[in-house]
C-alpha positions in Angstrom: 145.9 79.4 166.2 148.5 81.9 164.9 148.2 82.4 161.3 151.0 82.7 158.9 151.3 84.0 155.4 154.6 84.0 153.5 154.7 85.9 150.0 158.0 85.5 147.9 158.7 86.0 144.4 162.1 86.6 143.1 163.5 88.0 139.4 166.5 86.4 137.8 167.9 87.5 134.6 166.5 84.3 132.4 163.5 82.6 133.1 163.8 79.5 135.8 161.5 77.0 137.1 161.1 77.3 140.7 162.2 73.7 141.3 163.4 72.9 145.0 163.6 76.9 146.0 159.8 77.0 146.9 159.3 78.5 150.3 158.2 76.1 152.9 155.3 78.2 153.9 152.1 78.9 151.3 153.1 81.8 149.1 154.0 82.2 145.5 157.4 82.7 143.6 157.7 84.4 140.3 160.9 84.9 138.3 160.9 86.7 134.8 163.3 87.5 131.9 164.6 91.0 133.1 165.6 92.1 129.4 161.5 92.4 128.7 161.3 95.1 130.7 161.3 98.0 127.9 157.8 99.5 127.6 156.8 100.2 123.9 153.3 102.8 123.7 152.0 100.5 120.8 149.4 98.0 119.9 150.7 97.3 116.8 153.9 95.2 116.1 154.7 96.8 112.7 154.3 100.2 113.9 157.1 99.7 116.7 159.7 98.7 113.5 162.7 101.0 113.6 161.4 103.6 117.0 164.6 105.5 117.7 165.4 105.1 121.4 168.1 106.6 124.0 169.1 105.0 126.6 170.4 106.4 130.1 172.7 104.8 132.4 173.4 102.4 129.0 176.4 100.6 130.6 174.7 99.2 133.9 172.8 96.0 134.0 169.5 97.3 133.1 170.4 99.8 130.3 172.4 96.8 128.8 169.1 94.4 129.1 166.9 97.1 127.6 169.4 97.5 124.5 169.4 94.0 123.9 165.4 93.6 124.1 165.2 96.7 121.8 167.1 95.8 119.9 165.5 92.4 119.1 162.0 94.4 119.0 163.4 96.1 115.7 164.3 99.4 117.8 166.6 101.7 116.8 169.5 102.5 119.7 170.5 106.0 119.2 174.4 106.5 120.4 174.3 108.6 123.2 173.1 108.2 126.8 173.4 110.3 130.0 176.6 109.6 132.6 178.5 111.3 134.9 180.8 114.7 133.9 183.6 112.0 134.5 182.2 109.7 131.4 181.3 112.7 129.3 183.1 112.2 126.0 183.8 108.7 126.6 182.4 106.0 123.9 181.5 102.6 125.4 180.3 99.5 123.7 177.1 98.0 124.5 176.0 94.9 123.1 178.0 95.7 119.8 177.1 99.4 119.6 178.9 102.3 120.2 177.4 104.6 121.8 178.9 108.4 123.5 178.4 109.2 127.1 177.4 113.1 127.8 177.6 114.6 131.3 175.4 117.4 132.9 177.2 119.9 130.9 176.5 118.6 127.5 173.1 116.2 128.0 170.3 118.7 127.1 172.2 120.0 123.9 172.8 116.6 122.7 169.4 115.4 123.9 167.9 118.6 121.7 170.3 117.5 118.7 168.7 114.1 118.8 165.5 115.0 119.1 165.5 117.3 116.1 167.3 114.6 114.5 164.4 112.0 115.6 161.5 113.6 116.4 159.3 110.5 117.2 162.5 109.0 119.6 161.6 107.9 123.1 164.4 108.3 126.3 164.6 105.0 128.6 166.2 106.2 131.8 167.4 103.5 134.2 169.6 105.5 136.2 170.3 106.2 139.8 167.6 107.6 142.0 170.0 111.0 142.4 169.3 111.5 139.2 165.5 111.1 138.4 164.2 114.8 138.7 167.3 116.5 137.4 166.8 114.0 133.8 163.2 114.1 133.9 163.1 118.1 134.1 165.9 117.7 131.3 163.5 115.4 129.0 160.3 117.5 129.6 162.6 120.9 128.9 163.3 119.8 125.5 159.9 117.8 124.9 161.1 114.2 124.7 158.7 111.4 125.7 160.2 108.8 127.9 160.2 106.0 129.8 161.0 106.1 133.8 162.2 102.7 135.1 164.4 104.6 137.6 163.0 104.1 141.5 163.8 106.9 144.0 164.0 110.6 143.6 161.1 113.0 144.4 158.5 111.7 143.1 155.7 114.3 143.6 157.9 116.7 142.0 158.4 114.4 139.2 154.9 113.9 138.4 154.3 117.7 138.6 157.2 118.2 136.3 156.0 115.7 133.5 152.3 117.1 134.3 153.0 120.7 134.1 155.2 119.9 130.2 152.2 117.9 128.8 154.5 115.6 127.4 154.1 111.4 127.4 155.5 109.1 130.2 155.8 105.5 131.4 156.7 106.5 135.3 157.0 102.6 137.0 159.1 101.2 139.6 158.4 98.1 138.0 158.4 97.3 134.5 158.2 93.5 135.0 154.8 92.7 133.5 153.9 89.6 135.6 155.1 91.3 138.7 152.8 94.3 137.5 150.1 92.1 137.2 150.7 90.6 140.9 150.6 94.5 142.0 147.5 95.5 140.3 146.0 92.3 142.0 147.3 93.5 145.4 145.9 96.7 144.4 141.9 95.4 143.6 142.7 93.3 146.9 143.3 96.5 149.2 140.0 98.1 147.1 138.0 94.9 148.0 138.6 93.9 151.2 140.2 97.2 152.8 141.2 96.2 156.6 141.2 92.5 156.2 144.5 91.8 157.6 144.2 94.6 160.4 146.5 93.5 163.8 148.6 91.6 161.6 152.4 91.9 161.6 154.5 92.3 158.7 158.0 91.3 158.0 159.2 92.3 154.6 163.0 91.4 153.4 164.0 92.0 149.7 167.5 91.4 148.4 169.0 93.4 145.3 172.4 93.6 143.7 174.8 95.6 146.0 174.1 98.4 143.2 170.9 99.0 144.3 170.8 101.9 146.6 167.4 102.3 147.8 164.3 100.5 149.0 163.0 98.8 146.1 160.0 100.3 144.5 158.2 97.3 144.3 158.3 96.6 147.5 157.2 100.3 148.4 154.1 99.6 146.5 153.0 95.7 147.9 153.7 97.4 151.6 151.2 100.1 150.6 148.8 97.7 149.6 149.4 95.8 153.0 148.9 99.2 154.7 145.2 99.7 153.3 144.5 96.4 154.1 145.3 97.4 157.6 149.0 96.3 158.4 150.5 99.0 160.2 154.6 99.0 158.5 157.2 101.4 158.8 158.8 101.4 155.1 162.3 102.0 157.5 161.7 98.0 158.7 162.3 96.6 155.4 165.1 94.5 155.9 167.7 95.2 152.9 170.2 92.4 151.9 172.9 93.8 149.8 175.9 91.7 151.3 176.6 88.9 148.6 177.3 86.1 151.1 174.0 86.8 152.9 172.1 86.9 149.4 173.7 82.8 148.9 173.0 81.5 152.0 170.2 83.3 153.5 167.9 84.1 150.7 169.1 81.4 148.1 170.5 83.4 145.4 171.7 81.5 142.3 175.7 83.2 142.8 175.7 83.6 138.7 172.8 86.1 139.5 174.2 88.1 142.3 175.1 90.9 140.2 171.3 91.6 139.0 168.6 90.0 140.8 165.5 91.2 142.7 164.0 88.5 145.5 161.5 89.7 147.8 159.7 88.1 150.7 156.5 89.0 152.9 155.7 87.4 156.1 152.7 88.1 157.6 151.7 86.8 161.2 148.2 87.3 162.5 148.3 89.3 166.1 147.5 86.8 168.8 146.3 83.2 168.9 142.7 83.2 168.0 141.5 81.2 165.2 141.2 83.0 161.8 138.0 80.6 160.9 136.5 81.7 164.4 137.1 85.7 164.0 135.8 86.0 160.5 133.0 83.7 161.5 132.4 86.6 163.7 132.6 89.0 161.0 130.2 87.2 159.0 127.4 87.5 162.0 128.3 91.3 161.9 127.5 91.6 158.6 124.6 89.6 158.2 122.9 91.3 161.5 123.3 94.4 159.6 121.8 93.2 156.6 119.0 91.8 158.5 118.3 95.3 159.9 118.5 97.2 156.5 116.0 94.3 155.1 118.5 93.9 152.2 116.8 93.0 149.3 119.6 89.8 148.5 119.3 86.9 150.9 122.3 84.8 150.3 126.0 85.9 150.7 129.9 84.5 151.1 132.5 85.8 152.9 133.7 87.7 149.4 130.8 89.9 150.2 131.8 90.1 153.5 134.9 91.4 152.7 134.3 93.7 150.4 132.2 95.4 152.9 135.2 96.4 154.4 134.3 96.2 158.2 136.8 94.3 159.4 137.8 94.3 162.7 
């Protein structure tokens, strides 16, 4: 019997019950409010009040969502943002606020001025992969703490830049708390049950708005967990769905969310017709035989103990 596992989750700009979009095969599906993505380093609501923030790429989907969420949380939105050289000097209206755009030639000076005036400010970065490292180097040079939600760029260089500068930063390709909880569970499973999916084949399909240029950082993190669990998978094999027609027909994305969504599907298939129950039983036999030979003090085990031993075949 071939075993199949199908895990799906999707992110939309508002909370929606799954309804009849549940995948036919077993799995999980998460949707969350995209505007809840802002991360603020504080345990007290009162201490958050008035924290100045600068949101880069403020006119993008995430930039607008963060400004809206931050405004609702009582944070202070500074009227400056990074953009392209062509946009430099322009003033854009975002959520009822006038924000001046600074291109590469003026951004460092503008940031330094803002930081001098607001020494407790935080920068939020939802720009593009090609800007990740240059932006981070600017933040670090000026000394401004930042939240980096942008994916891509040279991540090793990014971390080294921040470590060398000794500034504070939250760097994550995924800011959604619920999805991060799922990733944490995946990481825990990978650590506790290495090799549990050895030999399984993995198919990955992820759908994002057309402006999403790279493979989702969340997809990369989930795939890395599956690799630790013994699955062989090449990141280049991720199926990227960016065509709106395919997103509606193939993935089931509601048309009103085509400009801002994230749907992921992970499909695991066992390597042959062998029963997964029979295979697990053999692993349990080998595990128990070793415990008997070692005269282990513990006498009664379950399959979680077998998995955590990490010797899956």
